Backbone of each chain as ProteinMPNN parsed JSONL, in Angstrom:
{"seq_chain_A": "XXXXXXXXXXXXXXXXXXXXXXXXXXXXXXXXXXXXXXXXXXXXXXXXXXXXXXXXXXXXXXXXXXXXXXXXXXXXXXXXXXXXXXXXXXXXXXXXXXXXXXXXXXXXXXXXXXXXXXXXXXXXXXXXXXXXXXXXXXXXX", "coords_chain_A": {"N_chain_A": [[50.56, -50.528, -29.532], [49.728, -51.335, -26.059], [49.143, -54.624, -24.69], [46.975, -54.637, -22.689], [45.367, -52.51, -23.37], [44.708, -53.231, -25.954], [43.001, -55.348, -25.277], [40.945, -54.057, -23.899], [39.842, -52.619, -25.923], [39.032, -54.607, -27.609], [36.932, -55.866, -25.983], [35.175, -53.694, -25.872], [34.517, -53.259, -28.541], [33.366, -55.956, -29.293], [31.121, -55.992, -27.597], [29.65, -53.727, -28.632], [29.116, -54.525, -31.209], [27.681, -56.78, -30.985], [25.545, -56.551, -28.982], [24.673, -54.259, -29.787], [23.027, -54.536, -32.36], [21.056, -56.227, -31.258], [19.633, -54.579, -29.438], [18.86, -52.713, -31.288], [17.08, -54.137, -32.844], [15.031, -54.944, -30.926], [14.078, -52.436, -30.121], [12.942, -51.635, -32.415], [10.5, -52.539, -32.581], [9.982, -55.12, -33.363], [9.324, -57.408, -31.758], [6.942, -56.779, -30.592], [4.266, -57.686, -30.707], [4.462, -60.158, -29.914], [3.135, -62.504, -27.375], [3.559, -62.581, -23.728], [5.383, -65.262, -22.136], [7.33, -64.348, -24.102], [9.438, -65.841, -25.338], [11.125, -65.927, -27.493], [12.544, -63.56, -27.752], [14.124, -63.89, -25.417], [15.614, -66.015, -26.339], [16.984, -64.793, -28.479], [18.512, -63.083, -27.135], [20.181, -64.611, -25.602], [21.421, -66.034, -27.711], [22.893, -63.979, -28.832], [24.563, -63.18, -26.782], [26.009, -65.524, -26.504], [27.308, -65.362, -28.927], [28.741, -63.141, -28.564], [30.689, -64.004, -26.656], [32.004, -66.053, -28.191], [33.052, -64.472, -30.146], [34.925, -62.907, -28.382], [36.424, -64.816, -27.501], [37.843, -65.663, -29.798], [39.048, -63.305, -30.456], [40.755, -62.971, -28.25], [42.491, -65.092, -28.726], [43.619, -64.515, -30.934], [44.985, -62.06, -30.297], [46.605, -63.045, -28.402], [48.267, -64.695, -30.027], [49.482, -62.608, -31.464], [50.953, -60.929, -29.813], [53.815, -60.419, -27.806], [55.077, -62.716, -25.318], [56.188, -61.523, -23.086], [54.808, -59.244, -23.023], [52.468, -59.868, -22.057], [51.783, -59.481, -19.282], [51.023, -59.745, -15.67], [48.38, -57.53, -14.339], [49.734, -54.172, -13.52], [50.267, -51.58, -11.16], [49.269, -49.315, -12.438], [47.495, -50.232, -14.356], [45.623, -51.373, -12.494], [44.791, -49.015, -11.414], [43.523, -47.79, -13.524], [41.529, -49.578, -13.964], [40.1, -49.404, -11.531], [38.977, -46.745, -11.655], [37.566, -46.738, -14.025], [35.698, -48.747, -13.232], [34.478, -47.291, -11.175], [33.159, -45.183, -12.612], [31.472, -46.63, -14.277], [29.848, -47.717, -12.401], [28.396, -45.584, -11.407], [26.769, -45.057, -13.69], [25.423, -47.475, -13.897], [23.897, -47.373, -11.464], [22.34, -45.154, -11.799], [20.918, -45.901, -14.106], [19.414, -48.188, -13.063], [18.016, -46.958, -11.132], [16.231, -45.489, -12.751], [14.997, -47.574, -14.171], [13.983, -49.221, -12.151], [12.499, -47.569, -10.547], [10.913, -45.783, -12.189], [10.103, -46.782, -14.61], [8.186, -48.979, -14.094], [5.827, -47.638, -13.724], [4.986, -46.742, -16.057], [5.314, -48.471, -18.043], [5.552, -52.165, -18.826], [6.503, -55.632, -18.771], [8.612, -56.849, -21.302], [9.838, -54.479, -22.007], [10.647, -53.406, -19.628], [12.5, -55.337, -18.914], [14.178, -55.28, -21.122], [15.18, -52.644, -20.827], [16.481, -52.718, -18.57], [18.405, -54.63, -19.168], [19.693, -53.076, -21.155], [20.689, -50.936, -19.593], [22.658, -52.387, -18.027], [24.407, -53.26, -20.043], [25.111, -50.798, -21.066], [26.517, -49.646, -18.986], [28.637, -51.422, -18.837], [29.76, -50.804, -21.367], [30.407, -48.346, -20.889], [32.51, -48.775, -18.988], [34.451, -50.202, -20.268], [35.09, -48.27, -22.36], [35.977, -46.16, -20.769], [38.403, -47.18, -19.816], [39.723, -47.896, -22.137], [40.141, -45.35, -23.27], [41.643, -44.161, -21.248], [44.012, -45.694, -21.258], [44.759, -44.842, -23.86], [45.188, -42.152, -23.452], [47.189, -42.056, -21.794], [49.291, -43.164, -23.077]], "CA_chain_A": [[49.523, -50.577, -28.35], [49.901, -52.349, -25.054], [48.24, -55.726, -24.631], [45.666, -54.401, -21.908], [44.691, -51.453, -24.138], [44.105, -54.098, -26.867], [41.814, -56.208, -24.811], [39.806, -53.226, -23.57], [39.133, -52.161, -27.246], [38.37, -55.889, -28.08], [35.748, -56.051, -25.318], [34.243, -52.677, -26.133], [33.927, -53.71, -29.917], [32.609, -57.021, -29.146], [30.048, -55.579, -26.995], [28.928, -52.868, -29.411], [28.705, -55.152, -32.574], [26.769, -57.874, -30.65], [24.357, -56.036, -28.334], [24.108, -53.034, -30.633], [21.884, -55.067, -33.166], [20.0, -56.603, -30.353], [18.899, -53.438, -28.968], [18.192, -52.136, -32.503], [15.868, -55.108, -33.204], [13.882, -54.956, -29.951], [13.631, -51.188, -30.093], [12.247, -51.408, -33.773], [9.118, -53.081, -32.347], [9.813, -56.399, -33.988], [8.685, -58.429, -30.953], [5.918, -56.161, -29.702], [3.117, -58.421, -30.807], [4.637, -61.493, -29.209], [2.688, -62.435, -25.955], [4.377, -62.977, -22.691], [6.644, -64.553, -21.774], [8.248, -63.876, -25.151], [10.732, -66.62, -25.295], [11.915, -65.627, -28.82], [13.414, -62.464, -27.368], [15.192, -64.485, -24.606], [16.47, -66.709, -27.106], [17.775, -63.911, -29.16], [19.537, -62.416, -26.129], [21.067, -65.801, -25.39], [22.299, -66.262, -29.037], [23.679, -62.71, -28.918], [25.403, -63.365, -25.569], [26.987, -66.665, -26.855], [28.121, -64.87, -30.144], [29.876, -62.174, -28.024], [31.587, -64.985, -25.962], [32.81, -66.66, -29.258], [33.86, -63.335, -30.605], [35.97, -62.554, -27.528], [37.464, -66.039, -27.492], [38.613, -65.651, -31.154], [39.898, -62.037, -30.28], [41.86, -63.195, -27.18], [43.394, -66.081, -29.209], [44.438, -63.597, -32.028], [45.892, -61.253, -29.542], [47.81, -63.928, -27.69], [49.202, -65.111, -31.083], [50.297, -61.71, -32.036], [51.537, -60.242, -28.693], [54.857, -61.154, -27.2], [54.596, -63.199, -24.083], [56.717, -60.693, -22.189], [54.083, -58.036, -22.892], [51.104, -60.183, -21.51], [52.171, -59.478, -17.859], [49.789, -59.447, -14.769], [48.259, -56.176, -14.279], [50.476, -53.5, -12.518], [49.465, -50.503, -10.419], [48.657, -48.355, -13.369], [46.278, -51.088, -14.867], [44.655, -51.525, -11.451], [44.148, -47.661, -11.159], [42.538, -47.471, -14.652], [40.423, -50.421, -13.76], [39.353, -48.713, -10.44], [38.634, -45.562, -12.229], [36.552, -47.151, -15.157], [34.628, -49.331, -12.424], [33.667, -46.27, -10.448], [32.405, -44.53, -13.561], [30.449, -47.539, -14.706], [29.026, -48.038, -11.266], [27.33, -44.632, -11.325], [25.944, -45.276, -14.775], [24.525, -48.563, -13.651], [22.963, -47.004, -10.381], [21.477, -44.112, -12.428], [20.046, -46.653, -15.005], [18.674, -48.982, -12.391], [16.925, -46.086, -10.58], [15.279, -45.255, -13.781], [14.238, -48.813, -14.547], [13.258, -49.877, -11.082], [11.585, -46.537, -9.879], [10.058, -44.974, -12.951], [9.513, -47.482, -15.732], [7.102, -49.736, -13.729], [4.5, -46.893, -13.645], [4.614, -46.317, -17.436], [5.296, -49.653, -18.948], [5.616, -53.354, -18.326], [6.958, -56.746, -19.456], [9.877, -56.939, -21.865], [10.257, -53.281, -22.079], [11.444, -53.136, -18.491], [13.526, -56.246, -18.926], [15.149, -54.717, -22.142], [15.685, -51.368, -20.363], [17.392, -53.168, -17.468], [19.534, -55.303, -19.891], [20.293, -52.012, -21.706], [21.457, -50.18, -18.579], [23.862, -53.107, -17.722], [25.3, -53.159, -21.17], [25.552, -49.297, -21.187], [27.483, -49.567, -17.835], [29.836, -52.202, -19.324], [30.355, -49.952, -22.52], [31.333, -47.039, -20.243], [33.632, -49.219, -18.123], [35.39, -50.415, -21.378], [35.451, -47.139, -22.971], [36.888, -45.321, -19.939], [39.614, -47.987, -19.831], [40.464, -47.83, -23.507], [40.517, -43.941, -23.477], [42.683, -43.923, -20.192], [45.146, -46.201, -21.971], [45.246, -44.007, -24.981], [45.622, -40.796, -23.016], [48.469, -42.237, -20.971], [50.349, -43.738, -23.939]], "C_chain_A": [[49.73, -51.689, -27.323], [48.726, -53.432, -25.137], [46.959, -55.359, -23.936], [44.869, -53.434, -22.599], [43.889, -52.281, -25.26], [42.788, -54.82, -26.424], [40.668, -55.308, -24.436], [39.083, -52.797, -24.879], [38.523, -53.352, -27.814], [36.966, -56.115, -27.338], [34.802, -55.037, -25.656], [33.639, -52.921, -27.596], [33.128, -54.745, -30.015], [31.171, -56.744, -28.728], [29.035, -54.809, -28.003], [28.338, -53.74, -30.766], [27.849, -56.421, -32.215], [25.325, -57.246, -29.994], [23.798, -54.814, -29.087], [22.888, -53.523, -31.55], [20.877, -55.544, -32.273], [19.015, -55.521, -29.971], [18.134, -52.679, -30.118], [16.994, -52.933, -32.831], [14.773, -54.948, -32.255], [13.319, -53.449, -29.973], [12.782, -50.86, -31.419], [10.797, -51.836, -33.495], [8.887, -54.483, -32.879], [9.128, -57.392, -33.163], [7.482, -57.788, -30.216], [4.609, -56.924, -29.726], [3.135, -59.905, -30.059], [4.128, -61.553, -27.67], [3.735, -62.915, -25.048], [4.314, -64.485, -22.624], [7.639, -64.2, -22.819], [9.594, -64.521, -25.279], [11.609, -66.373, -26.464], [13.03, -64.493, -28.5], [14.417, -62.944, -26.48], [16.154, -65.197, -25.316], [17.397, -65.942, -27.965], [18.915, -63.383, -28.307], [20.591, -63.459, -25.825], [22.034, -66.015, -26.547], [23.296, -65.121, -29.012], [24.898, -62.814, -27.965], [26.545, -64.436, -26.024], [27.881, -66.166, -28.035], [29.296, -63.845, -29.596], [31.116, -63.056, -27.297], [32.584, -65.582, -26.996], [33.672, -65.67, -29.881], [35.079, -62.847, -29.714], [37.02, -63.689, -27.363], [38.29, -65.963, -28.651], [39.461, -64.473, -31.017], [40.987, -62.383, -29.449], [42.96, -64.172, -27.913], [44.259, -65.228, -30.279], [45.419, -62.7, -31.232], [46.975, -61.943, -28.836], [48.855, -64.407, -28.844], [50.073, -63.889, -31.617], [50.936, -60.668, -31.029], [52.556, -60.987, -28.047], [54.551, -61.661, -25.712], [55.032, -62.244, -22.946], [55.761, -59.444, -21.912], [52.768, -58.458, -22.306], [51.42, -60.534, -19.999], [50.799, -59.322, -17.014], [49.659, -57.928, -14.697], [49.122, -55.356, -13.203], [49.666, -52.422, -11.984], [48.72, -49.627, -11.354], [47.389, -48.913, -14.089], [45.27, -51.162, -13.768], [43.886, -50.093, -11.277], [43.168, -47.358, -12.276], [41.34, -48.274, -14.372], [39.41, -49.807, -12.614], [38.52, -47.511, -10.843], [37.289, -45.739, -13.201], [35.35, -47.803, -14.397], [33.808, -48.403, -11.758], [32.738, -45.651, -11.512], [31.125, -45.349, -13.876], [29.412, -47.767, -13.64], [27.797, -46.983, -11.199], [26.315, -44.66, -12.568], [24.933, -46.369, -14.407], [23.469, -48.171, -12.451], [22.012, -46.069, -10.91], [20.401, -44.913, -13.254], [19.071, -47.641, -14.128], [17.607, -48.064, -11.486], [15.836, -45.807, -11.404], [14.389, -46.436, -13.994], [13.365, -49.215, -13.43], [12.238, -48.845, -10.461], [10.703, -45.913, -10.803], [9.435, -45.993, -13.927], [8.286, -48.248, -15.308], [5.771, -48.92, -13.765], [4.023, -46.53, -15.099], [4.544, -47.467, -18.421], [5.494, -50.982, -18.165], [6.236, -54.432, -19.133], [8.544, -56.6, -20.115], [10.48, -55.572, -22.03], [11.103, -52.88, -20.844], [12.608, -53.978, -18.491], [14.633, -55.708, -19.862], [15.792, -53.479, -21.601], [16.733, -51.753, -19.281], [18.741, -53.68, -18.162], [20.388, -54.095, -20.58], [21.35, -51.165, -20.752], [22.722, -50.924, -18.146], [24.894, -53.065, -18.76], [25.907, -51.735, -21.356], [26.647, -49.12, -20.098], [28.967, -50.189, -18.313], [30.523, -51.364, -20.455], [31.123, -48.868, -21.961], [32.493, -47.508, -19.615], [34.925, -49.556, -19.137], [35.857, -49.28, -21.981], [36.413, -46.285, -22.081], [38.286, -46.034, -19.932], [40.407, -47.699, -21.108], [40.976, -46.37, -23.651], [41.67, -43.606, -22.464], [43.978, -44.474, -20.848], [45.794, -45.391, -22.898], [45.943, -42.729, -24.482], [47.071, -40.913, -22.406], [49.637, -42.743, -21.878], [51.451, -42.778, -24.408]], "O_chain_A": [[49.888, -52.854, -27.689], [47.598, -53.18, -25.559], [45.895, -55.692, -24.459], [43.65, -53.501, -22.44], [42.692, -52.098, -25.482], [41.746, -54.858, -27.079], [39.513, -55.696, -24.613], [37.862, -52.642, -24.902], [37.513, -53.199, -28.5], [35.98, -56.494, -27.97], [33.622, -55.373, -25.757], [32.433, -52.798, -27.81], [32.152, -54.646, -30.758], [30.195, -57.16, -29.353], [27.867, -55.159, -28.175], [27.209, -53.552, -31.221], [27.345, -57.065, -33.135], [24.215, -57.466, -30.477], [22.626, -54.447, -28.994], [21.818, -52.919, -31.472], [19.724, -55.229, -32.565], [17.802, -55.582, -30.167], [17.038, -52.139, -29.967], [15.936, -52.356, -33.083], [13.627, -54.818, -32.686], [12.105, -53.296, -29.84], [12.018, -49.896, -31.444], [9.928, -51.423, -34.262], [7.765, -54.989, -32.861], [8.386, -58.206, -33.713], [7.079, -58.357, -29.201], [3.861, -56.795, -28.757], [2.168, -60.59, -29.728], [4.602, -60.794, -26.824], [4.693, -63.567, -25.463], [3.282, -65.03, -23.015], [8.739, -63.773, -22.471], [10.66, -63.907, -25.321], [12.811, -66.624, -26.374], [14.183, -64.538, -28.927], [15.565, -62.529, -26.64], [17.354, -65.108, -25.059], [18.525, -66.383, -28.182], [20.07, -63.269, -28.717], [21.784, -63.157, -25.807], [23.246, -66.153, -26.385], [24.491, -65.366, -29.174], [26.049, -62.568, -28.326], [27.753, -64.222, -25.919], [29.059, -66.515, -28.114], [30.438, -63.751, -30.045], [32.305, -62.76, -27.415], [33.792, -65.628, -26.763], [34.853, -65.907, -30.138], [36.111, -62.437, -30.245], [38.217, -63.512, -27.137], [39.488, -66.204, -28.504], [40.612, -64.566, -31.442], [42.131, -62.142, -29.835], [44.163, -64.028, -27.694], [45.482, -65.342, -30.369], [46.604, -62.654, -31.56], [48.102, -61.468, -28.702], [50.065, -64.49, -28.634], [51.181, -64.069, -32.124], [51.403, -59.618, -31.47], [52.307, -62.143, -27.704], [53.804, -61.0, -24.991], [54.331, -62.152, -21.938], [55.828, -58.752, -20.895], [51.944, -57.583, -22.04], [51.33, -61.68, -19.558], [49.74, -58.902, -17.48], [50.595, -57.166, -14.934], [49.22, -55.825, -12.069], [48.48, -52.317, -12.298], [47.594, -49.231, -11.051], [46.418, -48.21, -14.371], [44.084, -51.022, -14.068], [42.679, -49.992, -11.057], [42.119, -46.755, -12.046], [40.221, -47.779, -14.504], [38.189, -49.736, -12.754], [37.409, -47.344, -10.34], [36.26, -45.067, -13.145], [34.192, -47.558, -14.734], [32.589, -48.564, -11.697], [31.534, -45.62, -11.257], [29.982, -44.905, -13.777], [28.236, -47.984, -13.935], [26.615, -47.273, -11.015], [25.146, -44.306, -12.417], [23.728, -46.195, -14.591], [22.32, -48.612, -12.483], [20.854, -46.145, -10.501], [19.199, -44.671, -13.142], [17.939, -47.835, -14.57], [16.487, -48.491, -11.205], [14.673, -45.835, -11.0], [13.164, -46.316, -13.996], [12.187, -49.521, -13.618], [11.219, -49.262, -9.91], [9.668, -45.452, -10.321], [8.207, -46.003, -14.013], [7.326, -48.222, -16.078], [4.698, -49.52, -13.83], [2.894, -46.098, -15.331], [3.85, -47.444, -19.437], [5.595, -50.933, -16.939], [6.519, -54.11, -20.287], [9.507, -56.27, -19.422], [11.698, -55.539, -22.201], [12.094, -52.157, -20.949], [13.683, -53.506, -18.123], [15.812, -55.668, -19.51], [16.962, -53.269, -21.922], [17.768, -51.097, -19.163], [19.872, -53.3, -17.859], [21.618, -54.127, -20.567], [22.494, -50.826, -21.055], [23.752, -50.292, -17.909], [26.08, -52.871, -18.492], [27.06, -51.565, -21.751], [27.641, -48.446, -20.369], [30.071, -49.656, -18.21], [31.748, -51.247, -20.467], [32.218, -48.49, -22.375], [33.493, -46.792, -19.622], [36.097, -49.266, -18.894], [37.071, -49.219, -22.173], [37.447, -45.785, -22.523], [39.284, -45.324, -20.057], [41.578, -47.318, -21.099], [42.105, -46.161, -24.097], [42.571, -42.841, -22.808], [44.952, -43.729, -20.964], [47.006, -45.172, -22.913], [47.004, -42.299, -24.934], [47.939, -40.046, -22.506], [50.799, -42.739, -21.473], [52.362, -43.188, -25.127]]}, "seq_chain_B": "XXXXXXXXXXXXXXXXXXXXXXXXXXXXXXXXXXXXXXXXXXXXXXXXXXXXXXXXXXXXXXXXXXXXXXXXX", "coords_chain_B": {"N_chain_B": [[45.267, -26.534, -3.188], [46.97, -26.482, -6.19], [49.25, -28.525, -8.004], [52.375, -29.508, -9.894], [53.9, -32.441, -10.744], [56.971, -33.179, -11.471], [59.617, -35.127, -12.921], [62.957, -36.859, -12.919], [63.565, -39.061, -14.348], [64.356, -39.899, -16.836], [66.88, -38.655, -17.277], [68.195, -39.928, -15.13], [68.121, -42.573, -15.911], [69.73, -42.355, -18.098], [72.22, -41.802, -16.836], [72.707, -44.138, -15.652], [73.923, -46.099, -17.107], [72.331, -45.919, -19.436], [69.922, -47.229, -18.887], [67.13, -49.196, -19.749], [63.646, -48.581, -20.298], [62.152, -50.783, -20.071], [63.796, -52.425, -18.508], [63.856, -50.913, -16.033], [61.211, -50.896, -15.373], [60.876, -53.594, -15.093], [62.513, -54.106, -12.701], [61.159, -52.672, -10.74], [58.666, -53.787, -10.738], [56.728, -53.073, -12.674], [55.088, -52.386, -15.796], [56.782, -51.646, -19.024], [55.244, -49.777, -20.341], [53.995, -48.355, -18.231], [56.301, -47.113, -17.021], [56.982, -45.427, -19.047], [54.737, -43.802, -19.169], [54.946, -42.661, -16.478], [57.333, -41.211, -16.747], [56.69, -39.383, -18.784], [54.964, -37.93, -17.324], [52.347, -38.46, -17.414], [51.189, -40.103, -15.701], [50.891, -40.625, -12.18], [52.967, -42.173, -10.103], [52.323, -44.718, -7.397], [53.261, -44.255, -3.971], [54.923, -46.17, -3.042], [55.959, -47.309, -5.367], [57.396, -45.109, -6.378], [59.299, -44.908, -4.192], [60.535, -47.219, -4.887], [61.66, -46.784, -7.432], [63.566, -44.696, -6.743], [65.246, -46.166, -5.12], [66.328, -48.039, -6.941], [67.976, -46.32, -8.401], [69.555, -45.584, -6.493], [69.332, -43.074, -5.035], [68.043, -40.164, -3.214], [64.372, -39.823, -2.665], [63.528, -37.232, -3.505], [65.245, -36.542, -5.439], [64.357, -37.764, -7.618], [61.624, -37.29, -8.055], [59.832, -34.127, -8.313], [57.96, -31.482, -6.863], [56.11, -28.924, -7.834], [54.428, -25.856, -7.166], [51.461, -24.924, -9.005], [52.037, -22.265, -11.492], [54.266, -21.359, -10.432], [57.792, -20.921, -11.135]], "CA_chain_B": [[46.522, -26.028, -3.765], [47.282, -27.398, -7.269], [50.711, -28.574, -8.24], [52.654, -30.255, -11.009], [54.827, -33.336, -10.332], [57.966, -33.455, -12.561], [60.598, -36.141, -12.475], [64.281, -37.012, -13.534], [63.802, -40.535, -14.596], [65.119, -40.0, -18.132], [68.129, -38.267, -16.843], [68.666, -40.942, -14.137], [68.271, -43.845, -16.745], [70.934, -42.096, -18.963], [73.482, -41.773, -15.945], [72.891, -45.423, -15.084], [74.239, -46.931, -18.316], [71.224, -45.873, -20.489], [68.984, -48.308, -18.57], [65.919, -49.185, -20.584], [62.398, -48.343, -19.546], [61.697, -52.126, -19.668], [64.463, -52.915, -17.336], [63.458, -50.24, -14.877], [59.921, -51.581, -15.131], [61.018, -55.066, -14.477], [63.144, -54.057, -11.448], [60.197, -52.224, -9.833], [57.341, -54.508, -10.921], [55.596, -52.435, -13.522], [55.357, -52.628, -17.356], [57.342, -50.638, -19.65], [54.297, -48.677, -20.709], [53.852, -47.633, -17.074], [57.468, -46.337, -16.794], [56.85, -44.422, -20.097], [53.641, -42.828, -18.733], [55.406, -41.894, -15.447], [58.413, -40.389, -17.301], [56.049, -38.398, -19.531], [54.185, -37.042, -16.577], [51.025, -38.684, -17.609], [50.744, -41.086, -14.709], [51.593, -40.464, -11.089], [52.963, -43.562, -9.515], [52.036, -44.804, -5.988], [54.403, -43.742, -3.076], [55.764, -47.34, -2.835], [56.737, -47.427, -6.668], [58.166, -43.931, -6.342], [60.407, -45.23, -3.484], [61.254, -48.306, -5.608], [62.403, -46.157, -8.435], [64.615, -44.072, -6.101], [66.118, -47.227, -4.712], [67.016, -48.691, -8.076], [68.963, -45.405, -8.788], [70.279, -45.147, -5.294], [69.18, -41.613, -4.797], [66.731, -39.87, -2.46], [63.148, -39.627, -3.577], [63.33, -35.886, -4.127], [66.084, -36.433, -6.668], [63.655, -38.44, -8.742], [60.375, -36.538, -8.196], [59.789, -32.862, -7.645], [56.631, -31.052, -6.917], [55.942, -27.503, -8.016], [53.04, -25.245, -7.207], [51.242, -24.376, -10.344], [52.316, -20.907, -11.7], [55.631, -20.921, -9.922], [58.818, -21.468, -12.068]], "C_chain_B": [[46.915, -26.955, -4.958], [48.707, -27.365, -7.583], [50.959, -29.457, -9.36], [53.854, -31.167, -10.432], [55.81, -33.556, -11.582], [58.941, -34.602, -12.068], [62.005, -36.208, -13.375], [64.715, -38.263, -14.098], [64.625, -40.709, -15.849], [66.442, -39.81, -17.885], [68.926, -39.489, -16.016], [68.933, -42.238, -14.989], [69.568, -43.67, -17.543], [72.199, -42.141, -18.07], [73.701, -43.157, -15.446], [72.977, -46.404, -16.328], [73.117, -47.005, -19.387], [70.198, -47.028, -20.254], [67.664, -48.165, -19.363], [64.721, -49.008, -19.663], [61.855, -49.84, -19.152], [62.437, -52.688, -18.53], [64.226, -52.284, -15.958], [62.149, -50.797, -14.422], [60.032, -52.889, -14.49], [61.545, -55.029, -13.017], [62.153, -53.512, -10.34], [58.85, -52.9, -9.831], [56.319, -53.878, -11.578], [56.098, -52.726, -15.015], [56.128, -51.357, -17.943], [56.513, -49.42, -20.037], [54.028, -47.711, -19.426], [55.07, -46.57, -16.734], [57.307, -45.163, -17.843], [55.874, -43.314, -19.69], [54.16, -42.024, -17.6], [56.495, -40.883, -15.913], [57.767, -39.15, -18.099], [55.163, -37.392, -18.644], [52.668, -37.319, -16.665], [50.273, -39.709, -16.559], [51.596, -40.879, -13.436], [51.694, -41.819, -10.201], [52.553, -43.538, -8.02], [53.473, -44.47, -5.163], [55.382, -44.916, -3.192], [56.704, -47.432, -4.314], [57.686, -46.335, -6.737], [59.431, -44.317, -5.558], [61.282, -46.302, -4.136], [62.216, -47.763, -6.729], [63.661, -45.543, -7.912], [65.703, -45.086, -5.757], [66.9, -47.885, -5.748], [68.175, -47.595, -8.463], [69.862, -45.064, -7.621], [70.421, -43.697, -4.991], [67.984, -41.251, -4.009], [65.562, -39.641, -3.349], [63.089, -38.215, -4.171], [64.32, -35.605, -5.199], [65.391, -37.027, -7.845], [62.359, -37.637, -9.087], [60.326, -35.113, -7.63], [58.257, -32.35, -7.796], [56.695, -29.547, -6.922], [54.565, -26.957, -7.941], [52.743, -24.725, -8.569], [51.341, -22.825, -10.348], [53.452, -20.521, -11.197], [56.738, -21.571, -10.918], [59.461, -22.795, -11.515]], "O_chain_B": [[47.17, -28.136, -4.723], [49.355, -26.325, -7.463], [50.043, -30.127, -9.838], [54.705, -30.649, -9.709], [55.387, -34.09, -12.608], [58.989, -34.922, -10.88], [62.07, -35.62, -14.454], [65.887, -38.568, -14.316], [65.497, -41.575, -15.912], [67.234, -40.692, -18.217], [70.067, -39.87, -16.274], [69.934, -42.912, -14.743], [70.379, -44.585, -17.682], [73.237, -42.532, -18.605], [74.751, -43.42, -14.86], [72.2, -47.345, -16.492], [72.982, -47.986, -20.118], [69.701, -47.674, -21.177], [67.192, -47.05, -19.584], [64.774, -49.244, -18.456], [61.238, -50.058, -18.109], [61.862, -53.347, -17.664], [64.349, -52.919, -14.911], [61.97, -51.135, -13.252], [59.381, -53.227, -13.502], [61.092, -55.814, -12.184], [62.298, -53.849, -9.165], [57.994, -52.6, -8.998], [55.146, -54.016, -11.228], [57.197, -53.173, -15.342], [56.091, -50.246, -17.414], [56.96, -48.273, -20.062], [53.872, -46.496, -19.555], [54.876, -45.442, -16.281], [57.502, -44.006, -17.472], [56.126, -42.118, -19.834], [53.932, -40.814, -17.597], [56.494, -39.753, -15.425], [58.292, -38.038, -18.046], [54.727, -36.318, -19.057], [51.838, -36.591, -16.121], [49.085, -40.03, -16.592], [52.824, -40.93, -13.504], [50.73, -42.404, -9.708], [52.445, -42.459, -7.437], [54.577, -44.451, -5.707], [56.57, -44.686, -3.42], [57.924, -47.594, -4.325], [58.814, -46.597, -7.155], [60.533, -44.132, -6.075], [62.506, -46.335, -4.001], [63.348, -48.211, -6.913], [64.732, -45.767, -8.475], [66.885, -44.901, -6.05], [68.042, -48.275, -5.507], [69.269, -48.031, -8.823], [70.833, -44.324, -7.775], [71.508, -43.184, -4.727], [66.969, -41.942, -4.093], [65.663, -39.331, -4.536], [62.611, -38.063, -5.296], [64.27, -34.547, -5.826], [65.808, -36.807, -8.982], [62.069, -37.362, -10.251], [60.774, -34.927, -6.499], [57.495, -32.741, -8.68], [57.318, -28.965, -6.034], [53.633, -27.483, -8.549], [53.607, -24.159, -9.238], [50.858, -22.147, -9.44], [53.801, -19.362, -11.419], [56.528, -22.67, -11.432], [60.328, -23.378, -12.165]]}, "name": "protein", "num_of_chains": 2, "seq": "XXXXXXXXXXXXXXXXXXXXXXXXXXXXXXXXXXXXXXXXXXXXXXXXXXXXXXXXXXXXXXXXXXXXXXXXXXXXXXXXXXXXXXXXXXXXXXXXXXXXXXXXXXXXXXXXXXXXXXXXXXXXXXXXXXXXXXXXXXXXXXXXXXXXXXXXXXXXXXXXXXXXXXXXXXXXXXXXXXXXXXXXXXXXXXXXXXXXXXXXXXXXXXXXXXXXXX"}
C-alpha cells in the first residue's frame, strides 16, 4: 500500500475513533441537563481533538518508521488529482450541512444542539474527504 | 462521445532495457504507483506527463497513447 494511501486511511480511522464516541455521547443526551454555556461539552470536544492529534502523531511516526524514505515523496499529479476530487466532494457535503445547520436548525432548536450539528457537518465533510481519497487510491492500485 | 485510452507503456519499457516503473516514474517526476495506474489504464495522466513519457522513450505521443471510440475494435 503506498504511503499516501496509508496516511489517508490513518486520518480516516483517527477521525472515526475519536469523534465517533464524542457524537455518540452528545447524541445520547448525556449533557442535556447542563445549563448554558455547557463548558463540559466544550472540554470534551477539546480533549477529543487533542486525542486525535496525538493519535495522528503516533500514526505518522509509525508510518515514517515502516515506510522507505524513497516512498515518502512529495505529492505527484495523481495525488493532487485525488486531493482535488476528494476536496470537491467534501465541499458539497459541507455546504449542504451548513445550509441545514444555518437555515433550518435555528427555527427548531438552539444552543449546543446547533453547535454539535455544525461540528458534525464539519467532521462529516472531513470523513467524506478522507474516504474519497482512500477509496480512490484503492481503486487505482 | 465516449472513448477508451490505451497505452503501450509496458511494451515500451520492455524495449528500453526492461526499464522499471520506478525508473520511468523518477524520470518524469511521478511515483511508481502512478506509472502502474497509468499502465493499467486506471489513471489518465496530464498532457504534460504524457509528453514526458513519450520523450523518455523517444517516440511520438501517439505511439504511447491511443484513443478508441467506445464500441469500435
